FIKEGU-978114 format. One line per field, with one value per residue (C-alpha): z, y, x negated; residue number from 1; residue in one letter. Coordinates in nm, 3 decimals, padded with zeros to 5 digits. Last residue first. Example, Ala and Ser with C-alpha at 12.3 -4.5 7.8 and 13.67 -1.06 7.14 Angstrom:
2
z <- [00.714;00.780] $
y <- [-00.106;-00.450] $
x <- [-01.367;-01.230] $
i <- [2;1] $
aa <- [S;A] $
END
This chain:
670
z <- [-07.386;-07.406;-07.579;-07.350;-07.410;-07.231;-07.310;-07.010;-07.069;-06.682;-06.870;-07.081;-07.406;-07.600;-07.977;-07.926;-07.841;-07.884;-07.583;-07.669;-07.655;-07.551;-07.640;-07.504;-07.764;-07.804;-08.028;-08.212;-08.106;-08.360;-08.689;-08.576;-08.905;-08.960;-08.704;-08.486;-08.481;-08.114;-08.101;-07.732;-07.352;-07.245;-07.364;-07.188;-07.280;-07.022;-07.123;-06.811;-06.760;-06.469;-06.291;-06.261;-06.629;-06.462;-06.196;-06.515;-06.798;-07.080;-07.253;-07.331;-07.131;-07.421;-07.309;-07.501;-07.467;-07.735;-07.814;-07.862;-08.142;-08.416;-08.554;-08.440;-08.511;-08.241;-08.280;-07.975;-07.949;-07.602;-07.236;-06.976;-07.204;-06.960;-07.118;-06.839;-06.937;-06.613;-06.665;-06.688;-06.969;-07.144;-07.058;-07.374;-07.318;-07.511;-07.625;-07.697;-08.046;-08.238;-08.099;-08.190;-08.005;-08.112;-07.830;-07.825;-07.445;-07.146;-06.841;-06.969;-06.812;-06.918;-06.719;-06.676;-06.466;-06.412;-06.329;-06.643;-06.898;-06.853;-07.144;-07.084;-07.409;-07.510;-07.485;-07.815;-08.113;-08.305;-07.985;-07.987;-07.827;-07.938;-07.656;-07.623;-07.286;-06.937;-06.637;-06.872;-06.618;-06.781;-06.501;-06.472;-06.238;-06.202;-06.157;-06.428;-06.708;-06.664;-06.939;-06.914;-07.156;-07.335;-07.293;-07.704;-07.908;-07.765;-07.838;-07.664;-07.723;-07.428;-07.506;-07.164;-06.776;-06.499;-06.674;-06.422;-06.535;-06.324;-06.321;-05.979;-05.974;-05.907;-06.181;-06.452;-06.394;-06.706;-06.683;-07.010;-07.067;-07.123;-07.487;-07.707;-07.547;-07.608;-07.405;-07.525;-07.306;-07.357;-06.957;-06.604;-06.285;-06.478;-06.266;-06.325;-06.108;-05.999;-05.722;-05.652;-05.759;-05.598;-05.560;-05.742;-05.614;-05.767;-05.849;-06.274;-06.405;-06.105;-06.102;-06.189;-06.010;-05.966;-06.202;-06.126;-06.434;-06.483;-06.770;-06.816;-06.874;-07.187;-07.327;-07.649;-07.993;-08.257;-08.029;-07.990;-07.715;-07.524;-07.562;-07.706;-07.486;-07.699;-07.956;-08.106;-08.211;-07.941;-07.640;-07.405;-07.430;-07.229;-07.327;-07.172;-07.192;-06.844;-06.434;-06.194;-06.266;-06.080;-06.123;-05.871;-05.838;-05.496;-05.437;-05.208;-05.558;-05.870;-05.882;-06.213;-06.247;-06.557;-06.560;-06.627;-06.983;-07.260;-07.078;-07.226;-06.984;-07.153;-06.934;-06.975;-06.715;-06.310;-05.996;-06.147;-05.889;-05.869;-05.665;-05.567;-05.278;-05.122;-05.130;-05.516;-05.689;-05.972;-06.040;-06.280;-06.252;-06.327;-06.686;-06.974;-06.852;-06.955;-06.742;-06.959;-06.817;-06.822;-06.507;-06.207;-05.841;-05.968;-05.704;-05.663;-05.382;-05.280;-05.084;-04.890;-04.981;-05.382;-05.436;-05.782;-05.818;-06.107;-06.083;-06.106;-06.475;-06.722;-06.600;-06.759;-06.615;-06.777;-06.575;-06.657;-06.403;-05.988;-05.678;-05.754;-05.463;-05.439;-05.157;-05.189;-04.873;-04.764;-04.887;-05.279;-05.314;-05.636;-05.650;-05.898;-05.922;-05.803;-05.949;-06.246;-06.442;-06.764;-06.961;-07.173;-07.174;-07.306;-07.662;-07.514;-07.793;-07.605;-07.294;-07.539;-07.583;-07.519;-07.191;-07.151;-07.175;-06.837;-06.655;-06.455;-06.527;-06.363;-06.557;-06.380;-06.473;-06.196;-05.872;-05.487;-05.548;-05.275;-05.260;-04.974;-04.937;-04.717;-04.742;-04.829;-04.610;-04.789;-05.064;-05.371;-05.234;-05.421;-05.396;-05.579;-05.838;-06.162;-06.070;-06.332;-06.197;-06.331;-06.055;-05.699;-05.322;-05.368;-05.039;-05.079;-04.809;-04.726;-05.082;-05.186;-05.523;-05.812;-06.111;-05.946;-05.815;-06.102;-05.976;-06.146;-05.897;-05.585;-05.297;-05.232;-04.944;-04.931;-04.619;-04.816;-04.748;-04.430;-04.286;-04.328;-04.534;-04.497;-04.747;-04.749;-05.022;-04.953;-05.207;-04.972;-04.846;-04.842;-04.906;-04.766;-04.631;-04.853;-04.898;-04.600;-04.782;-04.846;-04.517;-04.401;-04.684;-04.608;-04.224;-04.283;-04.556;-04.295;-04.032;-04.314;-04.443;-04.118;-04.018;-04.391;-04.312;-04.004;-04.115;-04.425;-04.174;-04.401;-04.254;-04.578;-04.829;-04.768;-04.672;-04.986;-05.158;-04.989;-05.058;-05.474;-05.601;-05.895;-05.940;-06.144;-06.051;-06.178;-05.896;-05.757;-05.532;-05.379;-05.336;-05.097;-04.921;-04.879;-04.824;-04.522;-04.386;-04.364;-04.095;-03.804;-04.027;-04.193;-03.829;-03.811;-04.178;-03.966;-03.749;-03.921;-04.149;-03.862;-03.710;-04.079;-04.130;-03.702;-03.857;-04.166;-03.943;-03.769;-04.105;-04.213;-03.909;-03.974;-04.295;-04.234;-03.902;-04.098;-04.374;-04.142;-03.961;-04.277;-04.334;-04.283;-03.918;-04.033;-04.241;-03.884;-03.729;-03.928;-03.976;-03.558;-03.622;-03.902;-03.740;-03.652;-03.830;-03.769;-03.538;-03.572;-03.461;-03.721;-03.466;-03.377;-03.719;-03.783;-03.480;-03.558;-03.876;-03.671;-03.430;-03.649;-03.802;-03.508;-03.400;-03.180;-03.073;-03.320;-03.486;-03.184;-03.267;-03.664;-03.570;-03.268;-03.514;-03.808;-03.727;-03.614;-03.372;-03.293;-03.607;-03.799;-03.768;-03.898;-04.015;-04.392;-04.505;-04.668;-04.952;-05.051;-04.735;-04.819;-05.115;-04.931;-04.654;-04.905;-05.097;-04.770;-04.651;-04.943;-05.050;-05.380;-05.527;-05.194;-05.209;-05.589;-05.487;-05.273;-05.561;-05.776;-05.620;-05.494;-05.821;-05.936;-05.613;-05.749;-06.058;-05.965;-05.710;-05.987;-05.959;-05.649;-05.547;-05.826;-05.656;-05.306;-05.308;-05.503;-05.178;-04.910;-05.107;-05.209;-05.092;-05.184;-05.388;-05.578;-05.532;-05.771;-05.522;-05.400;-05.665;-05.651;-05.295;-05.419;-05.700;-05.934;-05.930;-06.095;-05.855;-05.595;-05.842;-06.007;-06.288;-06.500;-06.809;-06.882;-06.467;-06.551;-06.774;-06.566;-06.247;-06.404;-06.561;-06.167;-06.098;-06.438;-06.337;-05.988;-06.129;-06.318;-06.102;-05.852;-06.158;-06.309;-05.915;-05.898;-06.242;-06.116;-05.810;-05.945;-06.193;-05.944;-05.726;-05.405] $
y <- [04.164;04.536;04.748;05.095;05.335;05.684;06.024;06.215;06.578;06.752;06.920;07.135;07.205;07.501;07.435;07.036;07.046;06.682;06.596;06.524;06.127;05.945;05.593;05.332;05.042;04.662;04.632;04.919;05.195;05.547;05.418;05.468;05.478;05.138;04.980;04.752;04.389;04.258;04.012;03.830;03.991;04.292;04.579;04.865;05.182;05.469;05.798;06.022;06.372;06.548;06.759;07.153;07.218;07.057;07.379;07.619;07.791;07.528;07.263;06.957;06.756;06.523;06.203;05.962;05.636;05.384;05.607;05.930;05.930;05.790;05.422;05.110;04.724;04.590;04.250;04.092;03.766;03.668;03.871;04.142;04.341;04.628;04.947;05.232;05.504;05.817;06.087;06.463;06.566;06.273;05.972;05.708;05.386;05.135;05.371;05.755;05.737;05.396;04.959;04.671;04.420;04.105;03.858;03.643;03.481;03.626;03.879;04.084;04.412;04.655;04.992;05.294;05.575;05.859;06.223;06.352;06.060;05.721;05.449;05.159;04.910;05.178;05.584;05.572;05.369;05.049;04.764;04.509;04.226;03.894;03.658;03.364;03.299;03.418;03.602;03.878;04.253;04.445;04.788;05.060;05.324;05.699;06.064;06.192;05.815;05.506;05.237;04.897;04.720;04.970;05.329;05.321;04.999;04.676;04.305;04.101;03.700;03.508;03.212;03.076;03.218;03.470;03.672;03.941;04.244;04.544;04.861;05.121;05.431;05.704;05.937;05.663;05.289;05.078;04.741;04.534;04.766;05.159;05.149;04.806;04.462;04.115;03.897;03.534;03.268;03.024;02.876;02.946;03.217;03.460;03.789;04.101;04.322;04.621;04.802;05.132;05.498;05.801;06.041;06.379;06.661;07.007;07.011;06.964;07.006;06.885;06.607;06.370;05.945;05.680;05.355;05.068;04.855;04.484;04.338;04.624;04.997;04.858;05.241;05.052;05.244;05.396;05.720;05.753;05.889;05.996;05.570;05.452;05.204;05.003;04.953;04.594;04.525;04.592;04.326;04.317;03.978;03.672;03.366;03.138;02.818;02.663;02.712;02.964;03.223;03.560;03.825;04.048;04.401;04.630;04.903;05.172;05.362;05.097;04.868;04.654;04.289;04.147;04.366;04.794;04.757;04.487;04.115;03.792;03.564;03.217;02.893;02.605;02.429;02.470;02.710;02.963;03.281;03.584;03.871;04.195;04.376;04.693;05.022;04.961;04.626;04.409;04.023;03.937;04.153;04.566;04.555;04.297;03.966;03.633;03.396;03.026;02.722;02.431;02.206;02.256;02.426;02.810;03.035;03.367;03.599;03.875;04.136;04.421;04.811;04.755;04.388;04.201;03.851;03.735;03.953;04.367;04.374;04.176;03.817;03.452;03.160;02.891;02.555;02.241;01.980;02.097;02.260;02.543;02.794;03.116;03.363;03.695;03.918;04.249;04.629;04.565;04.200;04.001;03.640;03.535;03.840;04.177;04.451;04.653;04.747;04.724;04.999;04.905;04.561;04.658;04.396;04.099;04.037;04.156;03.946;03.606;03.485;03.080;03.025;03.428;03.458;03.241;03.514;03.548;03.272;03.035;02.728;02.401;02.074;01.856;01.813;02.078;02.324;02.564;02.942;03.182;03.478;03.748;04.119;03.955;04.296;04.570;04.378;04.107;04.065;03.776;03.366;03.217;03.288;03.169;02.865;02.565;02.280;01.961;01.726;01.673;01.847;02.142;02.365;02.710;02.938;03.233;03.292;03.586;03.462;03.661;03.361;02.957;02.747;02.489;02.156;01.812;01.554;01.457;01.546;01.961;02.143;02.482;02.778;03.061;03.477;03.701;03.638;03.270;03.003;02.682;02.383;02.029;01.820;01.470;01.172;00.935;00.945;00.740;01.018;01.377;01.337;01.422;01.733;01.853;02.129;02.311;02.312;02.466;02.648;02.852;02.904;03.084;03.266;03.368;03.528;03.704;03.832;03.942;04.120;04.204;04.470;04.601;04.622;04.879;05.144;05.303;05.637;05.886;05.711;05.660;06.005;06.123;05.923;06.070;06.411;06.315;06.654;06.845;06.527;06.241;05.973;05.610;05.383;05.129;05.237;05.443;05.140;05.008;05.311;05.367;04.946;05.031;05.334;05.636;05.897;05.627;05.342;05.548;05.588;05.148;05.074;04.884;04.759;04.647;04.415;04.299;04.157;04.003;03.859;03.696;03.535;03.395;03.225;03.034;02.959;02.798;02.625;02.484;02.383;02.152;01.996;01.917;01.784;01.570;01.447;01.355;01.523;01.344;01.509;01.865;01.833;01.707;01.978;02.307;02.110;02.141;02.518;02.635;02.529;02.891;03.179;03.227;03.454;03.859;04.015;03.949;03.826;03.538;03.402;03.322;03.158;02.908;02.805;02.743;02.532;02.339;02.301;02.173;01.921;01.829;02.010;02.025;02.311;02.551;02.348;02.500;02.817;02.887;02.713;02.898;03.181;02.930;03.161;03.371;03.575;03.393;03.739;03.956;04.302;04.452;04.794;04.950;04.911;04.561;04.451;04.374;04.255;03.954;03.885;03.802;03.596;03.453;03.401;03.255;03.015;02.830;03.042;03.242;03.066;03.178;03.549;03.579;03.493;03.703;04.024;03.953;03.893;04.263;04.403;04.272;04.426;04.767;04.837;05.048;05.227;05.385;05.661;05.533;05.196;05.186;05.446;05.263;05.031;05.317;05.375;05.762;05.760;06.121;06.190;06.514;06.698;06.918;07.127;06.768;06.631;06.932;06.812;06.471;06.571;06.208;06.060;06.038;06.108;05.850;05.606;05.859;06.091;06.190;06.074;05.765;05.767;05.633;05.339;05.187;05.275;05.078;04.802;04.726;04.423;04.302;04.218;04.114;03.886;03.763;03.707;03.515;03.267;03.306;03.201;02.908;02.772;02.670;02.592;02.311;02.246;02.129;01.906;02.045] $
x <- [-04.781;-04.762;-04.463;-04.439;-04.182;-04.179;-03.935;-03.940;-03.798;-03.832;-04.175;-03.905;-03.984;-03.799;-03.870;-03.852;-03.481;-03.446;-03.716;-04.027;-04.159;-04.458;-04.547;-04.808;-04.861;-04.947;-04.682;-04.573;-04.320;-04.433;-04.327;-04.013;-03.776;-03.931;-03.734;-03.912;-04.000;-04.131;-04.439;-04.400;-04.448;-04.377;-04.114;-04.038;-03.811;-03.744;-03.533;-03.587;-03.412;-03.549;-03.449;-03.548;-03.353;-03.053;-03.059;-02.964;-03.030;-03.071;-02.797;-02.941;-03.147;-03.226;-03.463;-03.671;-03.754;-03.625;-03.326;-03.279;-03.179;-02.988;-03.042;-03.119;-03.213;-03.485;-03.644;-03.772;-04.021;-04.020;-04.056;-03.948;-03.722;-03.650;-03.413;-03.430;-03.174;-03.205;-02.947;-03.006;-02.783;-02.905;-03.135;-03.201;-03.320;-03.251;-02.999;-02.854;-02.827;-02.746;-02.733;-02.830;-03.057;-03.205;-03.360;-03.637;-03.610;-03.662;-03.572;-03.356;-03.265;-03.034;-03.016;-02.783;-02.834;-02.628;-02.733;-02.501;-02.557;-02.781;-02.878;-02.984;-02.897;-02.562;-02.459;-02.404;-02.264;-02.313;-02.322;-02.442;-02.691;-02.777;-02.899;-03.186;-03.219;-03.280;-03.195;-02.915;-02.918;-02.656;-02.589;-02.434;-02.449;-02.318;-02.323;-02.161;-02.248;-02.312;-02.481;-02.571;-02.415;-02.195;-02.065;-01.972;-01.898;-01.887;-02.046;-02.261;-02.380;-02.543;-02.791;-02.866;-02.868;-02.804;-02.556;-02.476;-02.285;-02.257;-02.040;-02.115;-01.895;-01.996;-01.858;-01.816;-02.039;-02.070;-02.213;-02.085;-01.764;-01.659;-01.521;-01.510;-01.561;-01.660;-01.872;-02.018;-02.116;-02.399;-02.339;-02.493;-02.429;-02.177;-02.169;-01.907;-01.913;-01.676;-01.763;-01.654;-01.560;-01.624;-01.307;-01.266;-00.976;-01.077;-00.699;-00.757;-01.101;-01.309;-01.121;-01.221;-01.201;-01.419;-01.477;-01.722;-01.723;-01.830;-01.610;-01.370;-01.306;-01.228;-01.077;-00.963;-01.110;-00.986;-00.859;-01.241;-01.412;-01.086;-01.017;-00.695;-00.524;-00.309;-00.599;-00.488;-00.823;-01.032;-00.930;-01.165;-01.246;-01.507;-01.588;-01.748;-01.965;-02.001;-02.041;-02.045;-01.782;-01.765;-01.539;-01.548;-01.375;-01.457;-01.297;-01.362;-01.189;-01.206;-01.416;-01.318;-01.493;-01.274;-00.983;-00.914;-00.854;-00.688;-00.793;-00.900;-01.114;-01.184;-01.342;-01.590;-01.525;-01.675;-01.669;-01.412;-01.387;-01.137;-01.182;-01.036;-01.131;-00.951;-00.927;-00.944;-00.982;-01.002;-01.093;-00.898;-00.665;-00.522;-00.429;-00.275;-00.387;-00.490;-00.720;-00.786;-00.887;-01.170;-01.112;-01.256;-01.284;-01.061;-01.052;-00.796;-00.931;-00.658;-00.794;-00.592;-00.503;-00.458;-00.623;-00.638;-00.725;-00.506;-00.289;-00.162;-00.081;00.086;-00.006;-00.107;-00.296;-00.312;-00.480;-00.723;-00.730;-00.808;-00.893;-00.597;-00.719;-00.493;-00.503;-00.266;-00.343;-00.176;-00.123;-00.072;-00.210;-00.186;-00.245;-00.008;00.246;00.192;00.417;00.325;00.657;00.668;00.654;00.356;00.427;00.820;00.811;00.564;00.297;-00.014;00.072;00.033;00.411;00.521;00.460;00.390;00.800;00.845;00.712;00.416;00.288;00.084;00.077;-00.055;-00.326;-00.275;-00.423;-00.420;-00.218;-00.276;-00.158;-00.126;00.048;00.075;00.250;00.580;00.778;00.609;00.761;00.620;00.257;00.159;00.024;00.344;00.595;00.639;00.423;00.491;00.333;00.182;00.167;00.039;-00.030;00.115;00.071;00.310;00.287;00.442;00.680;00.880;01.115;01.148;01.032;01.079;00.905;00.870;00.761;00.618;00.496;00.748;00.436;00.506;00.494;00.686;00.709;00.953;00.847;00.814;01.101;01.098;01.274;01.222;01.121;00.939;00.943;00.820;00.732;00.515;00.163;-00.165;-00.413;-00.476;-00.814;-00.998;-00.886;-01.060;-01.271;-00.925;-00.779;-01.120;-01.229;-00.787;-00.874;-01.198;-00.983;-00.722;-00.986;-01.160;-00.827;-00.741;-01.052;-01.032;-00.757;-00.884;-01.210;-00.961;-00.802;-00.539;-00.586;-00.720;-00.639;-00.292;-00.285;-00.420;-00.147;00.079;00.034;00.002;-00.115;00.096;00.322;00.381;00.613;00.472;00.608;00.419;00.227;00.488;00.711;00.437;00.475;00.830;00.846;00.586;00.830;00.625;00.449;00.404;00.341;00.078;-00.114;-00.028;-00.140;-00.482;-00.256;-00.005;-00.275;-00.405;-00.104;-00.040;-00.269;-00.274;00.091;-00.099;-00.336;-00.014;00.089;-00.263;-00.317;00.035;00.032;-00.304;-00.121;00.155;-00.068;-00.290;00.098;00.233;00.516;00.896;00.895;00.890;01.172;01.425;01.261;01.317;01.705;01.746;01.578;01.750;02.191;02.244;02.043;01.668;01.578;01.444;01.119;00.914;00.656;00.930;01.068;00.711;00.662;00.950;00.746;00.490;00.678;00.786;00.448;00.245;00.565;00.323;-00.010;-00.300;-00.214;-00.340;-00.699;-00.679;-00.586;-00.844;-01.120;-01.099;-01.301;-01.605;-01.814;-02.043;-02.094;-01.861;-01.621;-01.938;-01.622;-01.700;-01.588;-01.891;-01.772;-01.983;-01.943;-01.601;-01.790;-01.982;-01.748;-01.429;-01.600;-01.760;-01.413;-01.302;-01.576;-01.586;-01.908;-02.018;-02.386;-02.386;-02.249;-02.549;-02.841;-02.651;-02.638;-03.013;-03.096;-02.944;-03.135;-03.419;-03.425;-03.228;-03.508;-03.694;-03.370;-03.385;-03.118;-02.920;-02.918;-02.922;-02.657;-02.379;-02.429;-02.380;-02.059;-01.878;-01.607;-01.552;-01.829;-01.679;-02.018;-02.230;-02.442;-02.529;-02.707;-02.963;-03.015;-03.084;-03.300;-03.259;-03.564;-03.947;-04.146;-04.106;-04.193;-04.456;-04.504;-04.786;-04.634;-04.827;-04.758;-04.446;-04.521;-04.808;-04.594;-04.278;-04.523;-04.648;-04.417;-04.481;-04.825;-04.731;-04.475;-04.706;-04.986;-04.736;-04.630;-04.989;-05.078;-04.793;-04.813;-05.223;-05.167;-04.971;-05.185;-05.472;-05.206;-05.029] $
i <- [670;669;668;667;666;665;664;663;662;661;660;659;658;657;656;655;654;653;652;651;650;649;648;647;646;645;644;643;642;641;640;639;638;637;636;635;634;633;632;631;630;629;628;627;626;625;624;623;622;621;620;619;618;617;616;615;614;613;612;611;610;609;608;607;606;605;604;603;602;601;600;599;598;597;596;595;594;593;592;591;590;589;588;587;586;585;584;583;582;581;580;579;578;577;576;575;574;573;572;571;570;569;568;567;566;565;564;563;562;561;560;559;558;557;556;555;554;553;552;551;550;549;548;547;546;545;544;543;542;541;540;539;538;537;536;535;534;533;532;531;530;529;528;527;526;525;524;523;522;521;520;519;518;517;516;515;514;513;512;511;510;509;508;507;506;505;504;503;502;501;500;499;498;497;496;495;494;493;492;491;490;489;488;487;486;485;484;483;482;481;480;479;478;477;476;475;474;473;472;471;470;469;468;467;466;465;464;463;462;461;460;459;458;457;456;455;454;453;452;451;450;449;448;447;446;445;444;443;442;441;440;439;438;437;436;435;434;433;432;431;430;429;428;427;426;425;424;423;422;421;420;419;418;417;416;415;414;413;412;411;410;409;408;407;406;405;404;403;402;401;400;399;398;397;396;395;394;393;392;391;390;389;388;387;386;385;384;383;382;381;380;379;378;377;376;375;374;373;372;371;370;369;368;367;366;365;364;363;362;361;360;359;358;357;356;355;354;353;352;351;350;349;348;347;346;345;344;343;342;341;340;339;338;337;336;335;334;333;332;331;330;329;328;327;326;325;324;323;322;321;320;319;318;317;316;315;314;313;312;311;310;309;308;307;306;305;304;303;302;301;300;299;298;297;296;295;294;293;292;291;290;289;288;287;286;285;284;283;282;281;280;279;278;277;276;275;274;273;272;271;270;269;268;267;266;265;264;263;262;261;260;259;258;257;256;255;254;253;252;251;250;249;248;247;246;245;244;243;242;241;240;239;238;237;236;235;234;233;232;231;230;229;228;227;226;225;224;223;222;221;220;219;218;217;216;215;214;213;212;211;210;209;208;207;206;205;204;203;202;201;200;199;198;197;196;195;194;193;192;191;190;189;188;187;186;185;184;183;182;181;180;179;178;177;176;175;174;173;172;171;170;169;168;167;166;165;164;163;162;161;160;159;158;157;156;155;154;153;152;151;150;149;148;147;146;145;144;143;142;141;140;139;138;137;136;135;134;133;132;131;130;129;128;127;126;125;124;123;122;121;120;119;118;117;116;115;114;113;112;111;110;109;108;107;106;105;104;103;102;101;100;99;98;97;96;95;94;93;92;91;90;89;88;87;86;85;84;83;82;81;80;79;78;77;76;75;74;73;72;71;70;69;68;67;66;65;64;63;62;61;60;59;58;57;56;55;54;53;52;51;50;49;48;47;46;45;44;43;42;41;40;39;38;37;36;35;34;33;32;31;30;29;28;27;26;25;24;23;22;21;20;19;18;17;16;15;14;13;12;11;10;9;8;7;6;5;4;3;2;1] $
aa <- [X;X;X;X;X;X;X;X;X;X;X;X;X;X;X;X;X;X;X;X;X;X;X;X;X;X;X;X;X;X;X;X;X;X;X;X;X;X;X;X;X;X;X;X;X;X;X;X;X;X;X;X;X;X;X;X;X;X;X;X;X;X;X;X;X;X;X;X;X;X;X;X;X;X;X;X;X;X;X;X;X;X;X;X;X;X;X;X;X;X;X;X;X;X;X;X;X;X;X;X;X;X;X;X;X;X;X;X;X;X;X;X;X;X;X;X;X;X;X;X;X;X;X;X;X;X;X;X;X;X;X;X;X;X;X;X;X;X;X;X;X;X;X;X;X;X;X;X;X;X;X;X;X;X;X;X;X;X;X;X;X;X;X;X;X;X;X;X;X;X;X;X;X;X;X;X;X;X;X;X;X;X;X;X;X;X;X;X;X;X;X;X;X;X;X;X;X;X;X;X;X;X;X;X;X;X;X;X;X;X;X;X;X;X;X;X;X;X;X;X;X;X;X;X;X;X;X;X;X;X;X;X;X;X;X;X;X;X;X;X;X;X;X;X;X;X;X;X;X;X;X;X;X;X;X;X;X;X;X;X;X;X;X;X;X;X;X;X;X;X;X;X;X;X;X;X;X;X;X;X;X;X;X;X;X;X;X;X;X;X;X;X;X;X;X;X;X;X;X;X;X;X;X;X;X;X;X;X;X;X;X;X;X;X;X;X;X;X;X;X;X;X;X;X;X;X;X;X;X;X;X;X;X;X;X;X;X;X;X;X;X;X;X;X;X;X;X;X;X;X;X;X;X;X;X;X;X;X;X;X;X;X;X;X;X;X;X;X;X;X;X;X;X;X;X;X;X;X;X;X;X;X;X;X;X;X;X;X;X;X;X;X;X;X;X;X;X;X;X;X;X;X;X;X;X;X;X;X;X;X;X;X;X;X;X;X;X;X;X;X;X;X;X;X;X;X;X;X;X;X;X;X;X;X;X;X;X;X;X;X;X;X;X;X;X;X;X;X;X;X;X;X;X;X;X;X;X;X;X;X;X;X;X;X;X;X;X;X;X;X;X;X;X;X;X;X;X;X;X;X;X;X;X;X;X;X;X;X;X;X;X;X;X;X;X;X;X;X;X;X;X;X;X;X;X;X;X;X;X;X;X;X;X;X;X;X;X;X;X;X;X;X;X;X;X;X;X;X;X;X;X;X;X;X;X;X;X;X;X;X;X;X;X;X;X;X;X;X;X;X;X;X;X;X;X;X;X;X;X;X;X;X;X;X;X;X;X;X;X;X;X;X;X;X;X;X;X;X;X;X;X;X;X;X;X;X;X;X;X;X;X;X;X;X;X;X;X;X;X;X;X;X;X;X;X;X;X;X;X;X;X;X;X;X;X;X;X;X;X;X;X;X;X;X;X;X;X;X;X;X;X;X;X;X;X;X;X;X;X;X;X;X;X;X;X;X;X;X;X;X;X;X;X;X;X;X;X;X;X;X;X;X;X;X;X;X;X;X;X;X] $
END
C-alpha cells in the first residue's frame, strides 16, 4: 500500500472514530451518557399497548445511538437482496420475527427443479394441482393437456413444472399456517371478512386471525417458492429458438398460461396460478394476485416487452385519483396483491406501467407479495395499500434499474402495519416518489386540509386505549433508495415516520435529493415509536413547514435525521431539528458540509418540552439533540445561541418550572 493510501485509510479511521464520539461529547455537556440518555424500560412498560411489538423495533428504540449503523446495515442488506425474491422474503420475514432459514443446509429450489426433470413434467404438474385440490379434472382434460404440453419447448416446460410443483407445496404450507383457523372458520369466510367494510364494537374474527395464523409456516412456503422463481428467472438466457406457441390449462387453484405469441391481453376477473409470458407488449388486468381463498398462490413472470399491469381498463385512460368510485372501491387484491397466500410478479425488461386502486404492487395481508422489476424506467400508481405495504406478512416492491415514478395517496411506498414489513426498494436511477397532497381524499387528524400520507417509510400501529383498550404495535415500513438524485413529496406522516410502536425508515444512500413534507415528516415519531430519515450523501434540500419534523420525537418516541455529507438546506417549524416533546427523543445530525437552516418556532435546534407536570413523566428524560459537524453553517438570526464551533444547552419550554430531565443540546464543530 502506498503512502497516500495509508494516509487516506488513517484519516478515514480517525474521522470515523471522532464522529463516533460526537454523541458522547454532546451528551457529556449536559451530564448524560449513551447509557443514561435512553427511555426507561420499566416506566415505559406501565403504558402497555405493545402487543405484537417487534424485536427489530427494539434495536432502534432501546439503543438510539446505534441507529445510524443499524440503518447502514439495512441499506447493505437491501443492496444484496435487490432483484432476488428469496433474499427479499428472508430479510423482511426476519424483520417481523417470522423468518426461516430454508437455505441453511441446502438449496430449497433443488427438489422442485429435480422433480421437473421427469418426462412430461408440465402435464404431470398440472394434474398434481387437481390432486392436491382433491378434485378430478373433467372428461377429456388429460388427453388435451398432454397434447398441448407436447408443444411447449422442453426447457420452458421444465421451468413451468418446477414453478407449479413449488406452488403446490406453497399451498400446503399456507393451509398448515391457517390450520387452527380453518378449524373454526371456512377459508373463504376469513378471506371475505378481511375485505369487508363492516364495523362492530369488537372484531373477534380478526382477533382470532391475528392470534392463530402461524406466519413462520407461511413464510416457509414463501421462501421455497421464491427460491424456485429466482432459479427460473436466472436461467432465462436458456430460453431461445422456440416457435410461437400458447399453452393454457385450468386448475382448481387458477389457470396456467404459457404464452409465446407476442402481444397478449390477460382479461379482468380471471384467476391465475401461473403466467409465463415470453414476449410482447402485454396488458395484464389480472395475474399475480390472490383473487379468492382458493387462488392462494399466483405467480407471473414476464420475460420481455413494455407492459401494462392495470387493475381495470379504466386506468388505461384515467389516473387512480380520477376514478369516480375510488372511495367506495372494493379493495380486492390485484397486481401483486397477496391475501392469505402468495403473489409474485417478476418483469425482466421494458418500460412498464403499473396501476391499481389498492392491495396491489407488493401488498400482503397474512401472506407474502413480491414485485420485482429488473429493467426499464417504470411508472407505479396506486390509491392506497400498495408499493410495498403489509400487515401480518411481507409486501415488497423492488425496482432494479431506470428512472422511475411512484405515485400514491396513502399507506404505500413502504408501509408496515401490525406485524407487517412493507418495503419499497429502488436500486438505481433518478426517481420521483409522491404521496398526493393536492387532492384531499384522506384528511389528516392534525390538519384536515392535508392528507394523511402514511407513506415513504411508515411503521404504523393501532391505538385503542381510548376505544376498546386493545392496542397493537406497528410493524416496519421502509423505503430504501440506493442511488440517484431523487425527489420525495408527501403530506402528513411520511418520510421515515413511526406511530404506536411502529418503525418507519426512509434511507437514501446517495445523490442530491429533495424532501418535501408538511407535518410529522423526515425522521419523526409519535407514541412509543421510531422514525428515521437517513441520507447517505449529496447536497440535499429538506422542507417541512409544520411541526414534528427533521429529527423529532413525541411521547416516548425516537425521531432521527442523519445526513452524511453535502451542502444541505433545512426548512422547518417547531419541534424540529433535534426536538423532543412529551418525553420523546429527537436527534438531528448533519455530519459534513456547509449547511443552511431556515427555522421558526420552538422547540428546535436541540430543545425539549415534557409538557404537563406531576406524573412519572417528570423523572423520565425528554431530549432534543442537534449536531452539525463540518463546514461553515448558516443559522437564523432569531436563534443567536446557534453558531459555528459552539456547544449550547437549552432549557425546557416551561422555564419557570424547569425539570432536570428536559435535555436540550446543540453542538456545532468543524
